[in-house]
Structure formats: C-alpha cells, structure tokens
C-alpha positions in Angstrom: 14.4 250.3 357.0 17.4 248.7 355.3 18.2 249.2 351.7 17.1 246.4 349.4 19.7 244.3 347.6 19.5 241.5 345.1 21.0 238.1 345.6 20.8 234.9 343.6 20.5 231.3 345.0 21.1 227.8 343.6 20.0 224.4 344.7 21.8 221.1 344.9 20.9 218.0 343.0 19.1 216.5 346.0 17.1 219.7 346.6 13.6 219.6 345.1 10.8 222.1 345.9 7.4 222.4 344.4 5.5 225.7 345.3 2.3 226.6 343.6 3.0 224.3 340.7 6.5 225.8 340.1 9.4 223.3 340.5 12.6 224.5 342.0 15.6 222.3 341.7 19.3 222.0 340.6 18.5 223.6 337.3 16.8 226.7 338.6 18.3 230.0 340.1 16.2 232.1 342.5 16.4 235.9 342.4 15.4 237.7 345.5 15.5 241.5 346.1 14.9 242.4 349.8 16.6 244.0 352.8 17.8 240.5 353.7 17.6 238.1 350.7 19.0 235.2 352.7 16.3 235.5 355.3 13.6 235.3 352.5 15.3 232.2 351.1 15.3 230.5 354.4 11.7 231.5 355.0 10.6 230.0 351.7 12.9 227.0 351.1 14.2 226.3 354.6 17.7 224.9 354.7 17.4 222.9 351.5 19.3 225.1 348.9 23.0 225.3 348.0 24.8 228.7 347.6 24.1 232.4 347.4 25.6 234.7 344.8 25.7 238.5 344.1 25.0 238.0 340.4 23.7 235.2 338.2 26.2 232.4 338.4 28.2 231.6 335.3 27.1 228.0 335.2 23.5 229.1 335.0 24.2 231.4 332.1 26.1 228.8 330.3 23.5 226.2 330.7 20.5 228.6 330.2 19.0 227.8 333.6 15.9 229.9 334.3 16.2 232.7 336.9 13.0 232.9 338.9 12.1 235.9 341.1 10.6 235.1 344.5 8.6 238.0 345.9 8.8 239.1 349.5 5.0 238.9 349.8 5.2 235.2 348.9 7.9 234.6 351.4 5.9 236.4 354.1 2.9 234.1 353.3 5.1 231.0 353.4 6.7 231.8 356.8 3.4 232.6 358.5 1.7 229.4 357.5 
C-alpha cells in the first residue's frame, strides 16, 4: 500500500459542481489525502478542475476561500455509480 499524501486542488471560473448540496467552484479549494490524490480528484470531479498544489495556494489564503476535504470513501462511491 502506498503512503498517503495531501494535495490541494482549485477550479476554474467555468467549473461548477454541486455534490450533496455542497457547491464547488472557482472560490473553493479541495483538500484530498490519499495514496493518489489526483486519481481521487478525477474520480469525483472528472476533468473539470484547474490545478493541483502541494499546499493551500496563496490566492486562496489571501481571499479567504474555504478549503473542503473530500473523503476517499466519497470518491469511491462516486466512481462506482
């Protein structure tokens, strides 16, 4: 089993997702801790996201954007449906 690592992901202005009543868009940063965080991101959001980071991006800190954790269990449920 691979070691887990944490990555952060942002969305572009044209990327809008609503999952279980939670809206993910250009003003949201997603935090994923998993052996392959990018694979989880693709499983949950497909190809509609912008960039990955190893830490919370500076623009998100400066603007006070929320950082939302996406659980692996949620990603597994999304990819199997």
